[in-house]
N, C-alpha and C positions, 0 to 999 in steps of 0.2 A: 598459484591459481587465484582469477579472479575472484572476490566475496560478494557472494548476491548481494542484494537486495536486502532477500530474506536475511541472512544473516548479516545485518546491518542493523537491521532493526531489531534483530536478536540482543546484537551484543547493547545499542541501548536502552533495549530492557531490563538487561541481567544491568547495565547501567543504571538506573533509575532504583531499582529496588536494591541493588545492595553496595551503591555507589562505586563500584569497581568495576574495571572493565576487564574482564583477562577471561571471557569465553572460550577458549583455546585449551584453559586450565581446567574446564570442565571434562566431567565424563560425558560420554556417547546420551546417553539416559538425557542429562540433563541441558544437556545444547538441542535433545532432542525436544524438550519437551518448554525451553525458551522460542523455539522454530516453530512445534505445533498453536504455543501461546499467539505467536505474530501471525501465523496463516488465521487463526481463529479472528483476528483481529480484521485484518484484510479482506476476508469474506465479507464481516458482517458491514465491510466499507465500500462493498464494490456498484452496489445503485444508488449515482450520487442525489443527495437534495435540490433541493431549490435553489438554495444557499450555493451549494457549489456550482451549478449550472449558470446559475448569475455570475458569481467570480468567472466563468471562464469567458462569457459572452465579454467581459471588456476586456480581455486579455487575450481571446480568438475574434478578430473582426468580422473572420467570416462566422459567425455566432449571434454577433451584435444584433440583429435586426429581430432576436428573438422568436426567430420560427419556432413550433413546432415540432416540424420536420428536422432543425436545424440541431435542438436539444435533446432529441431522442439520440439523430447521429452519435452529440459529442456522448452520450449515456451508452453509450454501444461505444465506444472509442476508448471513455473511460473503465469501463469492466472489460473492454480486452488488454486493457493496460496491465490491471488487477488481476487477471485469471494471466498471464506472461508471469509476473512476479511469483506466485504461489504456483506456477511449473515446476520454478526451478528447485 
């Protein structure tokens, strides 16, 4: 089975907290706790701020004109990506 972004993030969180990356050795409750923590962080980042939108402007030519409509479209796409990650 392919590891989801949520599982990769949970592994990274575990490693940053304990110095060990042995997510598979954890019991189901501890894995669920780490995954819930990752979901909480992703949910908090669901709406990009101006700094994130500005970064997208420089990397996505279609947003470079800094049009408010394009900024809203980027924010909607960003939220959709986060929602997809949260749904796994």
